[in-house]
C-alpha positions in Angstrom: -0.2 0.1 -0.2 1.3 3.3 -0.9 1.4 6.0 1.2 1.3 9.6 0.6 1.9 12.1 3.3 1.9 15.8 2.8 3.0 18.8 5.4 4.1 22.4 5.5 0.8 24.0 5.0 -0.5 26.7 8.2 -1.8 29.8 8.3 -0.4 32.9 5.8 -1.4 36.3 5.4 -2.2 37.1 1.8 1.1 37.7 -0.2 2.9 35.3 1.9 4.7 31.9 0.9 4.1 28.4 2.1 6.0 25.6 0.7 4.6 22.0 0.6 6.1 18.7 0.9 4.8 15.4 -0.4 6.2 11.9 1.1 5.6 9.0 -0.8 6.8 5.0 0.5 7.7 3.0 -2.6 9.4 4.2 -6.0 6.0 5.8 -6.9 7.5 9.4 -7.4 9.9 8.0 -9.2 7.6 6.0 -11.9 4.7 8.0 -12.3 3.6 11.8 -13.0 2.4 13.3 -9.6 -0.1 15.8 -9.1 -0.9 18.6 -6.3 -4.9 18.8 -5.5 -6.8 20.9 -3.5 -10.0 21.2 -1.9 -11.7 24.4 -0.8 -14.7 24.0 2.1 -17.7 23.1 -0.2 -16.1 22.6 -3.8 -14.5 19.4 -5.3 -11.0 18.6 -5.2 -9.5 20.2 -8.0 -5.5 19.6 -9.4 -3.4 22.5 -9.0 0.2 21.3 -10.5 1.4 18.1 -12.1 5.0 16.5 -12.9 5.3 14.5 -15.6 9.5 14.0 -15.7 10.7 17.8 -16.0 7.7 19.1 -17.3 5.1 21.2 -15.2 1.5 22.2 -16.0 -0.4 24.3 -14.1 -4.0 25.2 -13.4 -4.8 29.0 -14.5 -5.7 30.5 -10.8 -2.1 29.7 -10.0 0.0 29.9 -12.6 3.2 32.3 -12.3 2.6 31.7 -8.2 2.9 28.2 -7.8 6.3 26.2 -9.1 5.7 22.3 -8.5 9.3 19.9 -8.6 10.2 16.6 -7.4 13.6 14.8 -6.2 12.9 10.9 -7.1 15.6 10.1 -5.2 14.3 11.2 -1.9 10.8 10.5 -2.9 9.4 14.0 -2.9 7.5 16.7 -4.3 7.1 20.0 -3.2 4.9 22.8 -3.9 6.3 26.1 -3.8 3.4 28.6 -3.0 4.0 32.1 -3.3 2.0 35.5 -3.6 -1.0 33.2 -1.8 -4.4 34.7 -2.0 -7.3 33.8 0.2 -8.7 31.6 -2.5 -5.6 29.7 -2.2 -7.3 28.5 1.2 -8.0 24.8 1.0 -6.8 20.9 2.2 -4.0 20.1 -0.2 -3.2 17.2 -1.2 -0.5 15.1 -3.5 -1.3 11.9 -5.6 -0.3 10.3 -9.0 -1.9 12.4 -12.0 -3.8 11.1 -13.0 -5.4 10.0 -9.2 -5.1 6.7 -8.2 -5.6 5.2 -5.0 -6.2 6.4 -1.5 -5.4 9.6 -0.4 -3.7 11.2 2.3 -4.5 13.0 5.0 -3.8 16.3 3.1 -2.1 19.6 4.4 -4.5 22.7 5.6 -3.3 26.0 4.2 -5.4 29.4 5.0 -4.7 32.3 3.8 -5.7 35.2 5.9 -5.2 38.5 7.1 
């Protein structure tokens, strides 16, 4: 059973930054495209960024502000989030892209003054 553990969330003021980490058991990160997803209260889970090899893609809402990266040797994927906005408030999850299997607990990001 692959485990994905997200961390790095917290409370930040608008305009601030956070760096999320996703640690995976096994070698899933080196074998699959990976994505960061988020789910805001009352909304469906959405993909915000994905990385396939060295290619990256972003949702329009985060383009230019978020950066996804990976280290296959460390089985870790990161999401650097800059210029955060209140509408970025959500629980953030990582998973393969397309998503498969069970989801981790996620990490809460709250952007508020």
